[in-house]
C-alpha positions as CSV (number, residue, x, y, z in Angstrom):
1,M,39.4,23.9,45.7
2,N,35.8,23.6,44.7
3,L,35.7,21.3,41.7
4,E,32.0,21.8,41.1
5,K,32.4,25.5,40.8
6,M,35.4,25.3,38.6
7,F,34.2,22.6,36.2
8,H,30.4,22.7,36.5
9,L,30.1,19.0,37.0
10,K,26.4,18.8,37.8
11,E,25.5,21.0,34.9
12,N,27.4,18.6,32.6
13,H,25.7,15.5,34.2
14,T,28.9,14.1,35.6
15,D,30.8,13.7,38.9
16,V,34.4,13.6,40.2
17,K,34.7,9.8,40.1
18,T,33.5,9.6,36.5
19,E,35.9,12.4,35.4
20,V,38.9,10.8,37.1
21,L,38.2,7.5,35.5
22,A,37.7,9.2,32.1
23,G,41.0,11.0,32.5
24,I,42.9,7.9,33.4
25,T,41.3,6.0,30.4
26,T,42.2,8.8,27.9
27,F,45.7,8.9,29.2
28,M,46.1,5.1,29.0
29,T,44.8,4.9,25.4
30,M,47.3,7.7,24.2
31,A,50.3,7.0,26.5
32,Y,51.8,5.2,23.4
33,I,52.7,8.7,22.1
34,L,55.3,9.0,24.8
35,A,57.1,6.0,23.2
36,V,56.2,6.6,19.5
37,N,56.9,10.3,19.2
38,P,60.6,10.1,20.4
39,S,61.0,7.0,18.1
40,I,59.8,8.9,15.0
41,L,61.4,12.3,15.7
42,S,64.8,10.7,16.6
43,A,65.0,9.7,12.9
44,T,65.9,13.4,12.2
45,G,68.8,13.3,14.7
46,M,66.8,14.8,17.6
47,D,67.7,13.4,21.1
48,S,65.0,10.8,21.9
49,G,65.2,11.5,25.7
50,A,64.7,15.2,25.1
51,V,61.8,14.5,22.7
52,F,60.2,12.2,25.4
53,T,60.3,15.1,27.9
54,A,59.1,17.6,25.4
55,T,56.2,15.3,24.4
56,A,55.1,14.9,28.0
57,L,55.4,18.6,28.8
58,A,53.6,19.7,25.6
59,S,50.8,17.3,26.3
60,L,50.6,18.5,29.9
61,I,50.5,22.2,29.0
62,G,48.2,21.8,26.0
63,T,45.7,19.7,27.9
64,L,45.6,22.1,30.9
65,L,45.0,25.0,28.5
66,M,42.0,23.1,27.0
67,A,40.6,22.6,30.5
68,V,41.1,26.2,31.5
69,F,40.1,27.9,28.2
70,A,37.1,25.6,27.2
71,N,36.3,23.2,30.1
72,Y,36.2,20.2,27.7
73,P,37.4,16.6,28.2
74,F,39.8,16.8,25.2
75,V,43.4,15.9,25.7
76,L,46.2,17.3,23.5
77,A,49.6,15.8,22.5
78,P,52.0,15.8,19.6
79,G,49.9,14.4,16.8
80,M,50.5,11.2,14.9
81,G,50.8,11.8,11.1
82,L,52.0,15.3,11.8
83,N,55.1,13.9,13.5
84,A,55.7,11.5,10.5
85,Y,55.3,14.4,8.1
86,F,57.8,16.5,10.2
87,A,60.4,13.7,10.3
88,Y,60.1,11.8,7.0
89,T,58.9,14.5,4.6
90,V,60.2,17.9,5.8
91,V,63.5,16.8,7.3
92,L,64.6,13.5,5.6
93,Q,62.9,14.1,2.1
94,M,63.0,17.9,1.7
95,G,66.3,18.3,3.5
96,Y,65.4,20.9,6.1
97,S,67.1,20.7,9.5
98,W,64.9,19.6,12.4
99,Q,65.6,23.0,13.9
100,T,64.0,24.7,10.8
101,A,61.1,22.2,10.9
102,L,60.4,23.2,14.6
103,T,60.4,26.8,13.4
104,A,57.7,25.9,10.8
105,V,55.6,24.3,13.6
106,F,56.2,27.4,15.8
107,I,55.0,29.8,13.1
108,E,52.0,27.6,12.3
109,G,51.0,27.8,15.9
110,L,51.3,31.7,15.8
111,I,49.1,31.8,12.7
112,F,46.5,29.6,14.4
113,I,46.5,31.9,17.5
114,I,45.6,34.8,15.1
115,L,43.0,32.7,13.4
116,S,41.5,31.6,16.7
117,L,41.3,35.2,17.9
118,T,39.3,35.9,14.7
119,N,36.3,33.8,13.8
120,V,37.9,31.9,10.9
121,R,38.3,28.4,12.5
122,E,35.0,28.8,14.4
123,A,33.2,29.8,11.2
124,I,34.6,26.7,9.4
125,F,33.3,24.4,12.2
126,D,29.9,26.0,12.0
127,A,29.7,25.9,8.2
128,I,30.0,22.1,8.0
129,P,26.5,20.6,7.6
130,M,25.2,18.4,10.5
131,N,25.1,15.2,8.4
132,L,28.7,15.7,7.5
133,K,29.5,16.2,11.2
134,Y,27.9,12.9,12.0
135,A,29.9,11.3,9.2
136,V,33.2,12.7,10.6
137,S,32.4,11.1,13.9
138,A,31.7,7.7,12.2
139,G,34.7,8.0,9.9
140,I,37.0,8.7,12.9
141,G,35.5,5.5,14.4
142,F,36.6,3.4,11.5
143,F,40.0,5.2,11.3
144,I,41.0,4.7,15.0
145,A,39.8,1.1,14.9
146,F,42.0,0.6,11.9
147,I,44.9,2.2,13.8
148,G,44.2,-0.2,16.7
149,L,44.2,-3.2,14.4
150,Q,47.5,-2.1,12.8
151,N,49.2,-1.3,16.1
152,A,48.4,-4.8,17.3
153,K,49.6,-6.3,13.9
154,I,46.2,-7.9,13.5
155,V,46.2,-6.1,10.1
156,V,49.5,-6.1,8.2
157,D,50.9,-4.9,4.9
158,S,50.5,-7.4,2.0
159,A,50.4,-7.7,-1.7
160,T,46.7,-6.7,-1.4
161,L,47.7,-3.6,0.5
162,V,46.4,-5.1,3.8
163,S,45.6,-8.5,5.1
164,L,45.1,-10.6,8.3
165,Y,48.3,-11.5,10.2
166,S,49.5,-15.0,9.2
167,F,49.6,-17.3,12.3
168,K,50.8,-20.2,10.1
169,G,53.5,-18.0,8.7
170,S,54.7,-16.9,12.2
171,V,54.9,-20.5,13.4
172,G,56.9,-21.4,10.3
173,A,59.2,-18.4,10.8
174,G,59.6,-19.2,14.5
175,T,58.1,-15.8,15.6
176,F,54.8,-17.0,17.1
177,S,56.1,-16.9,20.6
178,S,57.1,-13.3,20.3
179,E,55.0,-11.6,17.7
180,G,52.2,-14.1,17.0
181,I,51.1,-14.4,20.7
182,T,50.7,-10.6,21.0
183,V,48.2,-10.7,18.0
184,V,46.3,-13.5,19.8
185,L,46.3,-11.4,23.1
186,A,45.0,-8.3,21.2
187,L,42.2,-10.4,19.7
188,V,41.3,-11.7,23.1
189,G,41.5,-8.2,24.5
190,I,39.0,-7.0,21.9
191,L,36.6,-9.7,23.0
192,I,37.1,-8.9,26.7
193,T,36.5,-5.2,26.0
194,G,33.4,-6.1,24.0
195,I,32.1,-8.2,27.0
196,L,32.8,-5.3,29.4
197,L,30.9,-2.9,27.1
198,I,28.0,-5.3,26.9
199,K,27.9,-5.6,30.7
200,K,28.3,-1.8,31.1
201,V,31.2,-2.3,33.5
202,R,32.4,1.1,34.9
203,G,35.8,1.8,33.3
204,N,35.3,-0.8,30.6
205,I,37.8,0.7,28.2
206,L,40.5,1.1,30.9
207,W,39.9,-2.4,32.3
208,G,40.3,-3.8,28.7
209,I,43.7,-2.2,28.5
210,L,44.8,-3.4,32.0
211,I,43.5,-7.0,31.6
212,T,45.1,-7.4,28.2
213,W,48.4,-6.1,29.5
214,G,48.1,-8.4,32.6
215,L,47.5,-11.4,30.3
216,G,50.6,-10.4,28.4
217,I,52.7,-10.2,31.6
218,F,51.4,-13.7,32.6
219,C,52.4,-15.0,29.2
220,Q,55.9,-13.5,29.6
221,F,56.3,-15.2,33.1
222,T,55.1,-18.6,31.7
223,G,57.3,-18.4,28.6
224,L,54.4,-18.2,26.1
225,Y,55.7,-14.7,25.2
226,K,59.4,-14.3,24.4
227,V,61.1,-10.9,24.2
228,N,62.5,-10.2,20.8
229,P,63.6,-6.6,20.3
230,D,64.3,-7.2,16.6
231,L,60.6,-7.7,16.0
232,G,59.6,-4.8,18.3
233,C,58.6,-7.2,21.0
234,F,60.0,-5.9,24.3
235,S,59.6,-6.8,27.9
236,L,56.1,-6.1,29.2
237,L,57.5,-5.4,32.7
238,P,58.5,-1.8,33.6
239,D,62.3,-1.4,33.6
240,F,63.6,0.7,36.5
241,S,67.2,-0.4,36.1
242,N,68.3,3.2,35.4
243,G,66.3,4.5,38.4
244,I,63.8,7.3,38.3
245,S,65.0,10.4,36.4
246,V,63.6,12.9,33.9
247,P,65.5,13.0,30.6
248,S,67.1,16.5,29.9
249,L,65.2,18.9,27.7
250,A,68.3,20.8,26.8
251,P,69.1,19.2,23.4
252,T,65.8,20.4,21.9
253,F,64.7,23.4,24.0
254,M,64.5,26.7,22.2
255,K,66.4,25.3,19.2
256,L,64.4,27.3,16.6
257,D,66.3,28.3,13.4
258,F,64.8,31.2,11.4
259,N,67.4,31.1,8.6
260,G,66.0,30.3,5.2
261,I,62.4,30.6,6.2
262,F,61.5,33.1,3.4
263,T,61.4,30.6,0.6
264,L,58.4,29.1,-1.4
265,D,59.2,25.6,-0.2
266,F,59.1,26.7,3.4
267,F,55.7,28.3,3.0
268,V,54.5,25.1,1.4
269,V,55.7,23.3,4.5
270,I,53.9,25.7,6.8
271,F,50.7,25.4,4.7
272,A,50.9,21.6,4.9
273,F,51.2,21.8,8.7
274,L,48.4,24.3,8.9
275,F,46.1,22.3,6.7
276,V,46.5,18.9,8.4
277,D,46.5,20.4,12.0
278,M,43.4,22.6,11.3
279,F,41.2,19.9,9.9
280,D,42.5,17.1,12.1
281,T,41.6,19.2,15.1
282,L,38.3,20.3,13.7
283,G,37.5,16.7,12.7
284,T,38.4,15.5,16.2
285,L,36.3,18.2,17.9
286,I,33.3,17.6,15.6
287,G,33.6,13.8,16.0
288,V,34.1,13.6,19.7
289,A,31.8,16.5,20.6
290,S,28.9,15.1,18.5
291,K,29.4,11.6,20.1
292,A,29.2,13.3,23.6
293,D,26.1,15.3,22.6
294,M,28.0,18.5,23.2
295,L,26.9,20.3,20.1
296,D,23.9,22.6,20.4
297,K,20.7,22.4,18.4
298,D,22.4,24.3,15.5
299,G,25.3,21.8,15.4
300,K,27.7,24.4,17.0
301,L,30.2,23.7,19.7
302,P,29.9,26.2,22.6
303,R,33.3,27.6,23.8
304,I,35.0,26.3,20.6
305,R,37.2,29.4,20.5
306,G,38.8,28.4,23.8
307,A,39.3,24.9,22.5
308,L,41.0,26.1,19.3
309,M,43.1,28.6,21.2
310,A,44.4,25.8,23.5
311,D,45.4,23.9,20.4
312,A,47.1,26.9,18.8
313,V,49.1,27.9,21.9
314,G,49.9,24.3,22.6
315,T,51.5,23.9,19.2
316,S,53.8,27.0,19.6
317,V,54.8,26.0,23.1
318,G,55.5,22.4,21.9
319,A,57.8,23.7,19.2
320,V,59.8,25.7,21.7
321,L,60.1,22.6,23.9
322,G,61.2,20.6,20.9
323,T,58.3,18.5,19.5
324,S,56.1,18.5,16.4
325,T,52.6,19.9,16.2
326,T,50.5,19.5,19.3
327,T,46.9,18.7,18.5
328,T,43.6,17.5,20.0
329,F,43.8,13.7,20.2
330,V,41.1,11.5,18.8
331,E,41.8,9.1,21.7
332,S,39.9,11.7,23.8
333,A,36.9,9.7,22.6
334,S,37.9,6.9,25.0
335,G,37.5,9.3,28.0
336,V,34.2,10.6,26.6
337,A,33.0,7.0,26.2
338,E,33.7,6.6,30.0
339,G,31.5,9.6,30.7
340,G,34.1,12.4,30.8
341,R,32.3,15.7,30.0
342,T,34.5,18.5,31.5
343,G,38.0,19.9,31.8
344,L,38.5,17.8,35.0
345,T,39.0,14.8,32.7
346,G,41.8,16.7,31.0
347,V,43.3,17.8,34.3
348,V,43.6,14.2,35.4
349,S,45.2,13.2,32.1
350,A,47.6,16.2,32.4
351,A,48.6,15.1,35.9
352,L,49.4,11.6,34.6
353,F,51.6,13.2,31.8
354,A,53.4,15.0,34.6
355,L,53.7,11.7,36.5
356,S,55.0,10.0,33.4
357,L,58.1,12.2,33.4
358,F,59.2,10.3,36.5
359,L,57.6,7.0,35.8
360,S,58.5,6.7,32.1
361,P,59.4,2.9,32.4
362,V,55.8,2.1,33.5
363,F,54.1,4.0,30.6
364,L,56.6,2.9,28.0
365,A,56.0,-0.7,29.1
366,I,52.3,-0.6,28.1
367,P,52.4,-2.5,24.8
368,S,50.4,-1.5,21.7
369,F,48.6,-4.8,21.7
370,A,47.1,-3.8,25.0
371,T,45.9,-0.4,23.9
372,A,44.6,-1.7,20.5
373,P,41.4,-3.2,22.0
374,A,40.6,0.2,23.5
375,L,40.9,1.9,20.1
376,V,38.7,-0.8,18.5
377,G,36.2,-0.4,21.2
378,V,36.1,3.4,21.0
379,G,35.9,3.0,17.2
380,F,32.7,1.0,17.7
381,L,31.2,3.6,20.0
382,M,32.0,6.4,17.5
383,I,30.6,4.7,14.3
384,T,27.2,4.6,16.0
385,S,26.9,8.3,14.9
386,V,26.2,6.9,11.4
387,T,22.6,6.1,12.5
388,K,21.9,9.9,12.8
389,I,22.7,10.5,9.1
390,D,19.7,11.2,6.9
391,F,20.1,8.4,4.3
392,S,16.8,9.2,2.6
393,D,18.4,12.4,1.1
394,Y,21.2,11.2,-1.2
395,T,22.7,14.7,-1.5
396,E,23.4,14.5,2.2
397,A,24.1,10.7,2.5
398,I,26.6,10.3,-0.4
399,P,29.0,13.1,0.8
400,A,28.7,11.6,4.3
401,Y,29.6,8.2,2.9
402,I,32.6,9.6,1.0
403,A,33.9,11.3,4.1
404,I,33.5,8.1,6.2
405,I,35.3,5.8,3.8
406,A,38.1,8.4,3.0
407,M,39.3,8.6,6.6
408,P,40.5,4.9,7.0
409,F,41.3,4.3,3.3
410,M,43.4,7.6,3.0
411,Y,44.6,7.3,6.6
412,S,43.7,10.9,7.4
413,I,40.9,12.7,9.2
414,S,41.7,15.9,7.2
415,E,41.5,14.1,3.9
416,G,38.1,12.7,4.9
417,I,36.8,16.2,5.6
418,A,38.2,17.5,2.3
419,M,36.6,14.8,0.3
420,G,33.3,15.2,2.2
421,V,33.2,19.0,1.6
422,I,34.2,18.8,-2.1
423,S,31.6,16.1,-2.8
424,Y,28.9,17.9,-0.8
425,V,29.3,21.1,-2.7
426,V,29.6,19.5,-6.2
427,L,26.7,17.1,-5.7
428,N,24.3,19.7,-4.3
429,L,25.2,22.2,-7.0
430,I,24.6,19.6,-9.8
431,A,21.4,18.3,-8.1
432,G,20.2,21.9,-7.8
433,T,19.6,21.7,-4.0
434,A,22.4,24.0,-2.9
435,V,20.2,27.2,-2.9
436,K,17.3,25.5,-1.1
437,K,19.6,24.2,1.6
438,K,21.3,27.7,1.9
439,T,24.7,26.1,1.7
440,S,27.2,28.4,3.4
441,V,29.5,30.5,1.2
442,L,32.4,29.2,3.4
443,M,31.6,25.6,2.2
444,Y,32.2,26.8,-1.4
445,V,35.4,28.5,-0.4
446,L,36.6,25.4,1.4
447,A,35.8,23.2,-1.5
448,V,37.8,25.4,-3.9
449,L,40.7,25.6,-1.4
450,F,40.8,21.8,-1.1
451,V,40.8,21.3,-4.9
452,I,43.7,23.8,-5.2
453,K,45.5,21.9,-2.4
454,Y,45.3,18.7,-4.4
455,I,46.5,20.4,-7.5
456,M,49.4,22.2,-5.8
457,L,50.6,19.8,-3.2
């Protein structure tokens, strides 16, 4: 097999070693989805073992489709946020069965396949101004850094919405040796990752994860870290006590239920899935691609149709397997930061998803405090896009600023894009600069649709 011919490595200024390292890094930063997705979806009554297998297979298939259709280093998996909406809103709050919710995801995927065959999603990507694209990249940087800080419990809920983890409180409550020490390890891991970035060590993000995890294992052996499942602090060592086996897919496979889908509520559910998936995906593609200098001189992403098609097909296939919406993962940025530029990065990540089916204890043992430094480090690399924004033109800079702050504060890539688009259109119309800039008609349409969405949903 000629990898050069298949992935055009030289043309993309990369090599096999770089791509393999990038693929491993991306997988390691998003392996948490293999543990988190079954945990969230099992709240609906779905079998967690089957959801684990469905998650791994949907990620494998979606990522391979991205490599084949578009030759991009983007990795797909069931999306965070979309899985929470699936479980807590559609099933537990609105009262739909998880089978009906899977059907909504399946139909959403089919609609996206149709939209990807036409130019709708591609046109939306192209219509967004370049300064907003840079803002999306920077906003995602803040967002995933915030996710990393939360995953490690460095940032916690408080009366002021969020605050720093209380070490004094954990000592008083007797939880420092289980929870508190992991926060310390995450902070040390962030510093280690920072040093590795400064020294330009090859595989710095991946090494940051492995070293932090290794320090955690050392703490467990020496008694500094004590296992406490009630606090979510589990053993950091892989547990092979049940042997090597793949959990059965049967409880969730092909469990779609088309009864009761012709209701207004159901269409609202499909629209919500459509909206969040479309703009999370577009946001991730914009952000990661602009960071990797993959956009052309007009700010367009070559082969975007293939990328969007991979996302759409992956979503429908994932629903059939038994998981929520499959989408392009923002953690793909970690592989891009390692130099990944082609579909070979994705193929390596996909192979590791296949391997994870048999070695689930290893991947489920990687703690969130070990992946948090990677997310914070990648967040730093992505916010550097803010330097490309034209701050001398306030009609460009203010919408960009709004898009950036909306993502972490509203905890959503799609909300950041919505706020950025609405503010861009309104401010340029009022300032009288919209005509001179030749603002795309599609930007006006998007702004109106976003406003309607906030009124209706």
